[in-house]
LUMZATOR-359037 format. One line per field, with one value per residue (C-alpha): residue in one letter; chain; x, y, z. Coordinates in pm, 1 decimal. Example, Ala and Ser with C-alpha at 12.3 -4.5 7.8 and 13.67 -1.06 7.14 Angstrom:
<nodes>
resn	[A S]
chain	[A A]
east	[1230.0 1367.0]
north	[-450.0 -106.0]
up	[780.0 714.0]
</nodes>
This chain:
<nodes>
resn	[X X X X X X X X X X X X X X X X X X X X X X X X X X X X X X X X X X X X X X X X X X X X X X X X X X X X X X X X X X X X X X X X X X X X X X X X X X X X X X X X X X X X X X X X X X X X X X X X X X X X X X X X X X X X X X X X X X X X X X X X X X X X X X X X X X X X X X X X X X X X X X X X X X X X X X X X X X X X X X X X X X X X X X X X X X X X X X X X X X X X X X X X X X X X X X X X X X X X X X X X X X X X X X X X X X X X X X X X X X X X X X X X X X X X X X X X X X X X X X X X X X X X X X X X X X X X X X X X X X X X X X X X X X X X X X X X X X X X X X X X X X X X]
chain	[A A A A A A A A A A A A A A A A A A A A A A A A A A A A A A A A A A A A A A A A A A A A A A A A A A A A A A A A A A A A A A A A A A A A A A A A A A A A A A A A A A A A A A A A A A A A A A A A A A A A A A A A A A A A A A A A A A A A A A A A A A A A A A A A A A A A A A A A A A A A A A A A A A A A A A A A A A A A A A A A A A A A A A A A A A A A A A A A A A A A A A A A A A A A A A A A A A A A A A A A A A A A A A A A A A A A A A A A A A A A A A A A A A A A A A A A A A A A A A A A A A A A A A A A A A A A A A A A A A A A A A A A A A A A A A A A A A A A A A A A A A A A]
east	[311.0 531.2 449.5 483.1 837.4 872.6 746.6 935.8 1269.9 1140.4 1123.0 1501.6 1581.0 1382.6 1502.8 1729.3 1648.3 1608.3 1321.1 1065.7 808.4 803.4 551.2 504.6 217.4 135.0 -135.4 -281.7 -501.2 -627.9 -524.3 -853.4 -975.5 -917.1 -727.8 -694.8 -410.3 -457.5 -309.1 -473.8 -491.8 -689.6 -555.9 -545.8 -379.5 -46.3 101.3 262.0 150.7 383.0 306.8 632.9 645.5 977.6 1116.0 957.1 709.5 347.5 127.0 144.6 -116.1 -77.0 -303.6 -431.9 -487.5 -277.5 -61.0 -210.0 -33.6 -71.7 120.0 276.1 206.6 382.8 710.3 656.1 724.9 602.9 250.1 310.0 -50.8 -220.0 -507.0 -542.6 -450.6 -704.1 -606.1 -852.6 -819.5 -944.9 -697.1 -422.5 -508.7 -442.7 -627.4 -498.9 -753.6 -804.7 -451.0 -222.1 63.6 368.6 179.5 322.8 576.7 653.4 445.8 636.8 374.7 567.1 357.4 561.1 456.3 588.8 516.9 660.5 716.3 613.1 650.9 468.4 526.2 293.2 444.8 113.9 145.8 -115.7 -211.5 -303.4 -665.4 -730.7 -938.1 -1250.3 -1264.4 -1340.2 -1555.5 -1716.8 -1744.2 -1998.6 -2297.0 -2586.5 -2915.4 -3258.4 -3527.9 -3602.0 -3293.5 -3011.6 -2701.9 -2423.5 -2171.0 -1832.2 -1576.7 -1320.9 -1181.2 -1173.3 -1320.6 -1148.7 -1341.8 -1294.4 -1411.4 -1695.6 -1848.6 -2124.3 -2295.2 -2470.9 -2718.0 -2693.2 -2545.8 -2820.8 -2714.8 -2904.6 -2678.0 -2423.0 -2166.6 -2004.8 -1860.0 -2058.3 -2376.5 -2539.4 -2865.1 -2994.8 -3254.4 -3627.1 -3756.0 -4013.4 -3759.7 -3558.7 -3744.5 -3614.8 -3455.0 -3072.2 -2873.2 -2494.1 -2229.0 -2002.1 -1674.2 -1665.6 -1864.4 -2065.2 -2416.9 -2666.0 -2993.4 -3255.0 -3549.7 -3402.5 -3604.0 -3581.7 -3524.3 -3223.8 -3035.8 -2761.2 -2461.7 -2355.6 -2049.1 -1904.7 -1675.6 -1484.4 -1362.7 -1097.9 -849.3 -579.1 -730.0 -1038.2 -1123.1 -1394.4 -1526.1 -1783.8 -2031.5 -2306.0 -2557.6 -2812.8 -3130.0 -3311.7 -3666.3 -3790.3 -4054.9 -3829.2 -3636.5 -3930.7 -4075.8 -3691.5 -3738.4 -4073.8 -3968.5 -3663.8 -3905.3 -4144.5 -3869.0 -3755.6 -4096.1 -4156.1 -3806.4 -3892.7 -4231.7 -4060.8 -3848.9 -4099.4 -4312.5 -3995.7 -3930.7 -4333.1 -4295.8 -3981.3 -4124.2 -4447.2 -4228.2 -4058.8 -4356.5 -4501.2 -4228.8 -4150.1 -4527.5 -4527.5 -4282.9 -4464.3 -4743.2 -4561.9 -4420.2 -4748.0 -4854.2 -4545.9 -4631.5 -4987.0 -4921.6 -4710.9]
north	[-5204.9 -5533.5 -5664.3 -5323.9 -5301.9 -5688.4 -5611.5 -5279.7 -5534.7 -5749.3 -5483.2 -5381.6 -5730.8 -5791.3 -5488.5 -5639.9 -6015.5 -6163.9 -6369.8 -6081.2 -6089.4 -5752.6 -5682.9 -5365.1 -5232.8 -4872.9 -4650.8 -4361.1 -4108.8 -3767.8 -3452.8 -3381.2 -3727.9 -3988.0 -4336.3 -4619.5 -4796.0 -5141.7 -5399.6 -5695.9 -5823.7 -5826.6 -5769.9 -6025.8 -5787.9 -5957.5 -5702.2 -5388.7 -5211.1 -4920.3 -4670.8 -4496.0 -4207.0 -4124.4 -4291.5 -4081.0 -4225.3 -4112.7 -4345.1 -4658.3 -4896.1 -5180.3 -5469.9 -5422.6 -5047.5 -4927.4 -4729.1 -4508.0 -4237.7 -4034.4 -3757.9 -3561.4 -3775.9 -3998.0 -3760.6 -3420.5 -3125.6 -3322.6 -3211.7 -3287.6 -3444.8 -3199.5 -3410.0 -3611.0 -3936.1 -4216.6 -4530.0 -4847.2 -4984.1 -5348.0 -5368.8 -5102.8 -4959.8 -4640.4 -4342.1 -4043.0 -3762.3 -3454.0 -3589.6 -3344.5 -3368.0 -3326.3 -3663.8 -3822.5 -4080.5 -4425.3 -4514.6 -4845.2 -5062.1 -5271.8 -5548.6 -5695.0 -5991.7 -6263.1 -6498.5 -6306.9 -5983.5 -5828.5 -5553.8 -5368.0 -5078.4 -4849.0 -4638.1 -4372.8 -4097.4 -3782.5 -3633.9 -3292.2 -3195.9 -3097.4 -2776.4 -3014.2 -3223.5 -2947.0 -2828.1 -3177.8 -3159.5 -2890.6 -2899.3 -2695.3 -2814.1 -2727.7 -2918.2 -3224.2 -3237.9 -3490.6 -3475.2 -3722.9 -3765.9 -3889.4 -4021.1 -4000.5 -4349.1 -4682.8 -4966.8 -5273.9 -5585.0 -5653.7 -5287.7 -5217.8 -4885.2 -4731.2 -4418.5 -4202.7 -3930.0 -3702.9 -3997.1 -4235.9 -4522.7 -4493.0 -4704.7 -4979.3 -5186.4 -5518.4 -5689.5 -5774.6 -5687.4 -5359.1 -5220.8 -4885.0 -4744.8 -4800.2 -4536.8 -4337.4 -4007.4 -4217.7 -4451.6 -4550.5 -4224.6 -4354.8 -4516.3 -4676.6 -4725.2 -5024.1 -4931.8 -4584.4 -4611.7 -4287.4 -4221.9 -4048.4 -3863.8 -3855.6 -3570.4 -3438.4 -3241.2 -2987.4 -3263.3 -3435.2 -3107.7 -3178.1 -3384.8 -3668.0 -3937.4 -4203.9 -4453.4 -4679.0 -4978.4 -5258.4 -5487.5 -5228.3 -4884.9 -4658.7 -4340.9 -4109.1 -3872.7 -3560.7 -3427.9 -3123.5 -3079.4 -2783.7 -2820.1 -2513.6 -2470.4 -2392.9 -2156.1 -1953.5 -1902.0 -1828.5 -1558.0 -1443.5 -1396.9 -1248.3 -992.0 -907.0 -826.7 -641.9 -441.1 -370.2 -282.7 -28.0 148.1 127.5 300.4 565.9 629.5 654.4 901.6 1107.2 1152.6 1225.6 1502.0 1651.5 1636.3 1805.2 2077.2 2150.4 2161.1 2401.1 2647.5 2671.3 2759.6 3016.2 3177.5 3184.2 3323.1 3610.3 3653.8 3715.2 3949.3 4177.5 4198.7 4240.1 4548.9 4711.8]
up	[7462.9 7480.7 7170.9 6987.2 7113.7 6993.2 6620.6 6622.7 6713.1 6406.7 6166.0 6196.9 6165.5 5870.1 5662.1 5374.7 5475.8 5118.1 5286.5 5293.2 5019.4 4792.3 4548.2 4345.2 4115.0 3962.9 4031.5 3792.8 3946.6 3868.7 4079.2 4309.2 4335.5 4632.2 4576.2 4809.2 4824.3 4953.6 5204.0 5060.5 5422.5 5739.9 6050.8 6332.8 6584.3 6549.6 6266.5 6255.3 5948.5 5807.7 5519.2 5360.3 5090.1 4959.1 5243.2 5535.8 5731.4 5680.5 5863.7 6086.4 6277.8 6476.8 6474.1 6820.5 6751.6 7078.7 6820.3 6534.0 6390.7 6025.0 5844.3 6121.8 6408.2 6218.3 6200.1 6397.4 6149.7 5851.6 5731.1 5345.2 5334.3 5579.1 5707.3 5384.6 5507.0 5637.0 5732.8 5764.7 6114.8 5973.3 5690.8 5713.9 5392.6 5321.3 5156.1 5024.0 4986.1 4728.1 4589.4 4441.2 4169.5 4419.6 4578.7 4282.9 4376.1 4546.0 4855.7 5055.7 5258.5 5524.7 5690.6 5994.5 6203.6 6393.1 6184.4 5845.7 5686.0 5349.5 5157.6 4882.6 4677.5 4493.8 4204.6 4205.8 3938.2 3956.3 3602.6 3603.2 3569.7 3217.4 3147.4 2958.1 3275.7 3486.2 3255.5 3283.0 3649.3 3631.1 3379.4 3313.6 3111.0 3022.6 3163.5 2904.9 2749.0 2786.8 2975.0 2999.6 3290.1 3157.7 3421.0 3116.4 3180.6 3023.9 3225.8 3335.6 3286.2 3703.0 3821.0 4027.5 3919.2 4104.5 4065.1 4344.8 4349.6 4663.3 4841.0 4708.6 4495.2 4141.0 3900.2 3925.5 3667.2 3798.8 3585.8 3265.8 3450.6 3546.5 3717.8 3704.2 3953.4 3903.7 4134.0 3980.4 3952.1 3724.0 3558.7 3213.9 3222.6 3332.3 3042.4 3167.5 2898.6 2963.6 2816.6 2986.4 3274.1 3187.9 3275.4 3062.5 3238.4 2960.1 2995.7 3264.3 3535.1 3769.9 4045.1 3919.7 3999.7 4268.4 4350.5 4156.4 4274.8 4072.6 4262.1 4078.9 4270.4 4176.6 4338.5 4286.2 4399.8 4433.9 4218.9 4325.6 4044.8 4127.4 3897.7 3981.0 3752.2 3721.5 3537.0 3460.0 3437.2 3061.0 3200.8 3386.7 3047.4 2871.6 3117.9 3105.4 2716.6 2742.7 3005.3 2760.0 2443.4 2655.2 2781.9 2387.8 2257.7 2583.7 2475.4 2093.5 2209.2 2388.9 2135.7 1864.5 2078.0 2155.3 1754.4 1710.9 1971.5 1809.5 1466.6 1623.9 1782.4 1493.4 1246.3 1510.1 1542.8 1185.1 1109.0 1416.7 1237.4 876.8 1040.1 1175.3 838.3 680.2 941.3 890.1 525.0 545.3 797.5 561.3]
</nodes>
């Protein structure tokens, strides 16, 4: 507790001091994704790490973990992020989950220690999700067809892109190197695009249905893309088509039978009327 008080006093003394190191970077993210703002430090139980959004404290952690807060815990009555903030206890990095357009703005990081203090600003821009990307998240294909999961980004040379299927690693791009899962389920059916990081699945199977996740990691931020793929059984489709044909045939047959019965009834009544007429003439 004494350490926390001392660091807090130092925080007040260092505000506005020209000796404080300041850095700034821009972060771009799509609405609904998660993004991590990195401190690029490892705590040694000497620092006080504070996060601010538009001059409002939204997170804080001390190196010895004696004090930790996020959102409403830091400022009573402030629930802007509503349990969408997560602090890394080792580095103090801040993760914003399910980010929204209104989360765009300036995020300020202040690291205060007995030896030195530093500040870092993150200009976060959140883009609205276009309609085509929302459609892209859900893919429906027939068994045997191919499907491509495109994250819609341009890969930076140092980015690490990791693909998961139901939380199991299946493919990864690290710099100019790449690897894909060689398990029997995926053998020779996965292709990676080194420019975009997109994943193509050839000759899809029913067992390929499920949730796919792409994690994009860089020195600046982390982004997660999520996809859902549904592979339908071709035989089911064929059965449905066959059933539809049978129904149509039955309807046609019923209609034809009814028409024949109607024609037969008309002919019968006409013949009956003619016979009555002949009988009447012969009688006279």
